[in-house]
Structures are given as structure tokens and as C-alpha cells.
N, C-alpha and C positions, 0 to 999 in steps of 0.2 A: 477092548484096552481104554477106550478112550470113558467109558462110561464107568470104569470101575477106578479112573484116575478121578472124576468127579464127584463120584460118588465116596471116596476118598477126603476128596479137599473139602467138601461140605460137612463131613464130621469132623475133620481138624477144624474149620472153623465154628462148629459148636463149643470145641473144648475150652478155647479160654474164658468162655463167657459161662460154663458150666465151674470151669475153677472156680471163677471170681464168685459167684454164687454159694459154691461151697464155705468158700472162704469168709462171706457175709456174714452165712448162717451159723460158723464156729463162732466169729465174734463176737454174735449177739448171744449164742448160747455162753460165753466167757465172761460177758457182761452181764448175764443173766445168774450165772454163779458166783460172780464177785460178787452182786448185792449192788451192780451199777443203777439198776431201775427201781431200787428202794430209793432214790433220790433223784434220780434224771429223767425225764422222759423223751421221748427220741425228738420231737419238734419242741416241746412248750416245758416249762419250769414247775418241777413237784418241787421239792424242798431246794433240790441245788438248779442251777442252768438245765436247759434242754442242751439234748446235740448238738442239735443244728443252728442254737443259738452261743454253743462254744466253737463251733466250726465256720460263723460269720465273727464274730468277734476276733479268731487269729487267721484267717485267712491272709495268706501271702507271709506271714509270719516264718521265716525258715527253721527259728528254734525252737517254734511251736511244739513240737511233737517232742523233743526231749525234756522241754518243761512242763507239759503236762505231764507226761509219764513220772516225773521226779512228784510232781503236786498228787498223783493216783498212789503211790506209794507211801509218802511222806506227811499228807494231808495238807489241808491251807485253810486261810480265813481271811476275808476282806475283797479278795477279786470279784467276788457276784453277790456283797452282802454279809449281815451279821453273822450268819449261821456257818460254822466252817463245818469244811468237809475233813471227814475224819481219816487218818490215814488206814492204807492198804497194805501193810507191809510184808502180808502172807503172798504176794501177788510176787511172782518173778518180774526182774526188771525187763525179761524180754516180753513178758504177757502184758506189763503195764504200756511198754512201746507200742506194742500191736493194739492195743485198746486205744491209746493216745492218736495214734496213727487213723484207726478207723474212724474215730468221733470226727477226726479234722476233714477226714474225707465226707462228710455226712450221714455218717452213721449205717 
């Protein structure tokens, strides 16, 4: 009986990590599908800032996810230089928010 509980506890301990990995993979796939990687690298600037740079700039800003989700959907200019970010209005509000939170979490 003790062995069964230990095995069950071990499987349960692995599930949250597996769920996080699936979420990260899903978010990376959504970013790829949405064209994010055409302009953004994970760590460094391509056309626009790397996701790590965005996360560092907004670290500790409780309003950042909402602000970035809006910028993803509506586009923006001037925050990172002269090249504007085009709008992604075809991306739903929920997906834009998830992407913003993922980027702010370090991608």
C-alpha cells in the first residue's frame, strides 16, 4: 500500500511540470502561428525587441500584460525605436493576453 501511494505521489509531482511544458510549447506554437518570430527573437532583437528584452523592461509592472496584449492586437510605435509594430487584430483578446503573459514570463 505504501509503495502505491509513493508511486501515485511521484506521478502527481510530475504532472504540474508536464502541464507547464505543454503550455510553453502551446504558447511558442501560437507565437509562431501568429508571426511573432518574424520580428522577435526569444533573447535578442531581430526587427523588434527579443522577448527577454521585453520581459526585462516590464518586470514588476502589474499592468504590463494588459498593455502588451493591447499593443499586440492594435500595433504600436515608438516604444522600441522607429519601426512600428503592425497590428494583429485577427488574434483574439484571450490569445493576445496569453502571449503577453508568456513573453513577460520569459517566453
